[in-house]
C-alpha positions as CSV (number, residue, x, y, z in Angstrom):
1,M,-97.8,-68.5,9.4
2,N,-94.3,-69.3,10.2
3,I,-91.6,-67.0,11.6
4,I,-89.8,-66.5,8.3
5,S,-92.8,-65.1,6.5
6,I,-93.4,-62.7,9.4
7,I,-89.8,-61.5,9.2
8,L,-90.0,-61.1,5.4
9,Q,-93.3,-59.1,5.7
10,A,-91.8,-56.8,8.3
11,Q,-88.7,-56.1,6.1
12,Q,-90.9,-55.3,3.1
13,A,-93.1,-53.0,5.2
14,A,-90.2,-51.1,6.7
15,P,-88.7,-48.3,4.5
16,Q,-85.1,-48.7,3.5
17,Q,-82.8,-46.4,5.4
18,G,-79.4,-45.2,4.2
19,G,-76.4,-44.4,6.3
20,G,-75.9,-47.9,7.7
21,G,-72.3,-47.9,6.5
22,L,-71.3,-45.0,8.7
23,S,-72.6,-46.7,11.8
24,L,-70.8,-49.8,10.9
25,I,-67.5,-47.9,10.5
26,I,-68.0,-46.2,13.9
27,M,-68.7,-49.6,15.5
28,M,-65.6,-51.1,14.0
29,V,-63.4,-48.2,15.1
30,A,-64.9,-48.5,18.6
31,I,-64.2,-52.3,18.7
32,F,-60.6,-51.7,17.6
33,A,-60.0,-49.0,20.2
34,I,-61.3,-51.3,22.9
35,M,-59.1,-54.2,21.7
36,Y,-56.1,-51.8,21.6
37,F,-56.5,-50.5,25.1
38,L,-57.4,-53.9,26.7
39,M,-55.0,-56.2,24.9
40,I,-52.4,-54.7,22.7
41,R,-51.2,-51.8,24.8
42,P,-50.7,-53.7,28.1
43,Q,-48.7,-56.4,26.2
44,Q,-46.4,-53.8,24.6
45,K,-45.9,-52.2,28.0
46,K,-44.9,-55.6,29.5
47,Q,-42.5,-56.2,26.6
48,K,-40.8,-52.9,27.1
49,E,-40.4,-53.5,30.9
50,L,-38.9,-56.9,30.2
51,Q,-36.5,-55.5,27.6
52,K,-35.4,-52.8,30.1
53,F,-34.9,-55.4,32.8
54,R,-32.7,-57.5,30.5
55,N,-30.6,-54.5,29.4
56,E,-30.0,-53.5,33.1
57,L,-28.7,-56.9,34.2
58,K,-25.4,-56.8,36.2
59,K,-23.1,-59.2,37.8
60,G,-24.5,-60.7,41.0
61,D,-28.2,-60.4,40.0
62,K,-30.2,-63.5,41.0
63,V,-32.4,-64.4,38.1
64,V,-34.8,-67.1,36.7
65,T,-34.8,-68.3,33.1
66,I,-37.9,-69.3,31.1
67,G,-37.0,-72.9,31.8
68,G,-37.1,-72.4,35.5
69,I,-33.4,-72.4,36.2
70,Y,-32.4,-70.2,39.2
71,G,-28.9,-68.8,39.2
72,T,-26.6,-65.8,39.8
73,I,-25.1,-63.8,36.9
74,E,-21.4,-64.1,36.9
75,E,-20.4,-62.5,33.6
76,I,-22.0,-60.3,30.9
77,P,-19.9,-59.8,27.7
78,E,-20.0,-56.3,26.2
79,N,-21.5,-57.2,22.8
80,G,-22.9,-60.7,23.6
81,N,-26.5,-61.6,23.8
82,Y,-25.8,-64.1,26.5
83,V,-24.7,-64.2,30.1
84,M,-22.7,-66.7,32.2
85,M,-24.8,-67.8,35.1
86,R,-23.7,-69.8,38.2
87,V,-26.4,-72.3,39.2
88,D,-24.5,-74.2,41.9
89,T,-21.0,-74.5,43.3
90,N,-18.6,-74.9,40.4
91,V,-21.4,-75.1,37.9
92,R,-21.7,-72.3,35.3
93,I,-23.9,-72.2,32.2
94,K,-24.2,-69.9,29.2
95,V,-27.7,-68.5,29.0
96,A,-29.3,-66.3,26.3
97,K,-30.4,-62.9,27.7
98,S,-33.8,-63.4,26.0
99,S,-34.4,-66.4,28.2
100,I,-34.1,-64.5,31.5
101,V,-37.5,-63.5,32.7
102,R,-37.4,-62.5,36.3
103,D,-35.2,-61.2,39.1
104,F,-35.6,-63.1,42.4
105,S,-33.1,-61.2,44.5
106,D,-35.9,-59.3,46.5
107,A,-38.0,-62.5,46.9
108,Q,-35.1,-64.2,48.8
109,Q,-34.8,-61.3,51.3
110,Q,-38.4,-61.4,52.4
């Protein structure tokens, strides 16, 4: 006797039970809740903090861009979505606010 015939006999001997759909729905809801609290919610929180940081930028802040460019903010236009950043003596670049990812002012003081 092979394993497949044993499994088929066991399935035929067992009575069919209803209500399997409800347990499936509960399992799917539980999986979604776990995924939400472990993956989606922390990412949303991190995005909100980053957006708040970018909105609170001010002249003189020392920041790092996504590309790894370190500099000091020199100018922030009122309605612009960019900042003017000084990266060296007499070197200024225009950088999108969305590319600024971190403030390193406190790291320099330690």
